[in-house]
Phi, psi and omega in degrees: 000139187283144177295117180085359184227129180231148180289136178259314185227009186219144173232026181292167179250150179253169178285141176239061183277167186260104180238003177108174182236168177300144182298141178295149179290142187297334181297336181255358179284136168278166178299320177300322179292317177298317179300315180297316180294318178301312180298318183296314184289316180294324178293320181298318178303315179294324178293322178298323180282337185295338179282355186252150173282163174304325178294317177303319186289350178267344189289134173238109191281354179173174183296339179267005180243165175224153176295149177304317181300322179294317178302316181297320181283320182298319179294331174287319175302319181299314177297318181295314186288315192256352176244301187292314180294335181275322191241338187266100181299129177079013180297137176250123181296149178296315180202115183300335181291338183293338176301320177287317187290324194242011168292148184261039178058040175261002179231178179309142189301330182287355176255006185225141173291135184302136182300325183288350184247020183293334179289348179278353185276071174293335171239139004292154180289169176300322179295321180290325175298321177294324175296322175300314179299317180298320180298313180293317179303313182297321181292321178295317180295324175295319180298314180301319183288325192256343185297137180300150183303323182295332182266348186302316180303320179292319178296317182297319179295318180293322176296322178302316179294317181297323179287323173300317177301317180295321180296324176297323179286337173297318176295321179293324177305313183288319179296319183287322179287330175298315178296321179296316180290328176297322182280348176279125181303337179284344182046059182291161177262141176282322178221163191262007182291121179271171179294143177265204176298149183252092177284168177269140175290146177294155173301150182294127176254158179232133185238126186266135175241137184283351179070205181113193178275115184235168176243140176228168182082184177215162178270166180295151003280132181195160173305146186308319185292344186261003183242156355270169171293137187205157181278146177220139175269132180235128176285157178304145183206164172245136189245130182296141183288333181215173177288157174294134182272166175298324179295320178293324177291326175300323177299319175300315180296317182290340176267026177064034183301330181274355181240009180255099187301329185294343180275345194253146166299139184306317180294321179294321179298313179300315181294315182298322179289319181294321182272353179071032178295132172218006181192166174300157174302141179078005170264140176203157179261139175225120183060033179078005183244136180287133174236167172221148176266133181231173174294344174267010181102192182277135180222159167299144178294126175266107186289349180272341179285158174297140172292142178215173185062043172249145177283170174299322180300317179291318179298317180293320178296319178298315181299318178297317179300323182279354180079020180229203182208171173280152179287159167278165176302317183295318178300314181298314187292321183289335173284313183294332182297341180270001183244154172286140183280065178237155179166195181279084181250182185306320183298340180290334175081009180275324179063023182199147179301148181247157176297137179300138178240111186266086183247007180205176179298128182284187000292163184242166175061026179291331180238128180092187184066283177221148165298141184252119177297142170244170176271004184273128171294140181280125181203162175300147175291157177305138178067019177295132176234120179304136180250202183285357177263004181275081183224158173051232180292350180251023183295338178204157172276097188299144178231172175106097170074021178237153177248151181276143174234156183224156165100342182078170182228183177292355178250005184264127176303138189296323187276009171253008184248131175206177184297331184269355183297130180244140175230155182220137177218154172292151188293345180271350191288133177232358183291332182275162182279082187247139183223197192226131165233141185256157175222151173227149179284149176269000000 
């Protein structure tokens, strides 16, 4: 039984699968450990792209997506710009023009290739991008081996951030290619794993937390968005034992959830009507039967799996329909802090949410399967002060019109997920593997 959390209506068990632990902090990493982690993460990015043709790697499915080839080059640019140029004396860039091509619009626009035109970059070729990656890899490994001991802690911290950045782009590679394949009339599959046995999801359980004055976040060293650790008051609440399933979401749809204005945030209602939303992204009917598109191709909708690819607007409307609400960041974190950060994450190789398996004291599915929307607007924590990791895309904890998500998804690398990990998306976004967990007030 969890400290501070007790079961109200469920005694199901959760899955205890092996998906990895949070990455060790660089201050305690030896050079061999950093080297091993660097090789593993950089190799995985190339492996994710290896399933794609050069033509696939050029596709940009929309303004919010990027080609796979660009992700591979941009993560190398990040290492080159913020690690090698800073710490590697005498480093020679692979190609000075790549600074313009693969910057992520974090500087004045005239120094960056427009994000909306990344699909026009037929050159450099996919092979040349891999040569760029090889060049950067070799330079980083030389730096790790040769940097003086006094400078190593600073290099290690910067490498830690660069590797976290690459892992975020690994998730984006998969999300963006899924959208590209969805828009292709052939609906190709990214990988060949077919559906397995279809177990039933456990009944929804509810776990009560007494609330009170709690602490969330963490102190440095940590990603900028997660600091500093600080107190928050939380009223008593009940926390859902598992994610909302596709079958439960179908009930919402069948009860006219997409046509009942009273359930929706005004902006969400306007958007849903304008875009013609009537189901989650990647759901469609064929012969009167619901199907869904996955990275493994088109499948019958499994109503026992967690619903995913829903926007914050849809998640909020479902919660209102159900008579409950989305959790706050603090509620989610104090529950998750009592659990090991394991689950159906990228390392699991499924690339799709799995049916909840209640094999231990819940709640379940806190890590992996889908990112979980919260009702909390994403903003810097109180007393946040940018540190030495505030560079490039991390120059500030961006605010304005985004909501916080927690827990990671089936596309998130396992060692970047922990109870304090924060993600942020605009409320209309459905391209990411986002789902729903409910909370109710006591």
